[in-house]
N, C-alpha and C positions, 0 to 999 in steps of 0.2 A: 930284224924282227922287232916289231913295236910292242909296247906294253899295252895290256888291256886298258880300256878307257878309264876304269875306276882307279887305275894306278897312276894315271897321268896327273901331274901337279896342276891344279887349277888356282890361279891367283885369287886371293881373297879380295873381292870387290864389294862395295856397298851397293845393294840393289837400287835401281833407279825407279822401278815401278812403285808408286806410293803405297799401295796396299802390302806388297811384299816387304817394302822398307819397314812398315809398321811392325810386321812379324819379326824382322831382323832386330828392330829396336826393342821389342818386348823381350826377346831372348837375351840381348846384350845387357839390358837393365836388370831383368828379373831371373835370368838363368841360374846364377849361383844360389839365389834364395830358393828357387823351386827345387834344385838339387838337394840343398840341405833339408828342406821339408820332406822330400821323398825319403832321404836317408834316415830322418828322425822317425818317420812313420813305419818304414819297411826294413830298415837296416841298409848296409852298404850293398849297392847294386845299381842296375840301370832299368829304365823303362824301355821295353821292346818297341822298335819301329817296324818290326815285321809282324808280330802278333799284335795288331793295332787296329783301332777303329776311331772314327771321328764323327761327331754330330754337330751340325750348324743349324741354329734356330734364330728366328727374328723374335725379339722381345719388344713389344710396343712400349713406348715411353713418351710422356707428354713433352719432354725436352728433345725428343728425337729417338727414333727406333735404335735399339741396341743389337749388337751381334753377340750371340751366346755360342761359344765354341767349347765343346767337350772333347778332350783327347783321352783315349783310353788305351793304355799299352800294358801288356803283361809285365809284371815285375820279375827281373832276372837277377838273383843275388850273385855277387861276385863269388868266384870259385878259386881256391888255391890248388895249385898242382905241385 
């Protein structure tokens, strides 16, 4: 009997697609800072990836258009049992 797909270990590989790699880079560089800022503002917990929305907009800029990405996830405080 095999394990469900989400239990199968996937090796951590660096994405090769340039755009996905930039997201990987953003999380690698700024992830711990974003986590600390969320904890400072909301307390200890996580941002839901289930109760979640995203908005992507183009921002005109004389130096080249910019990509504005807004991620909105419900805050879920840690619970102790």
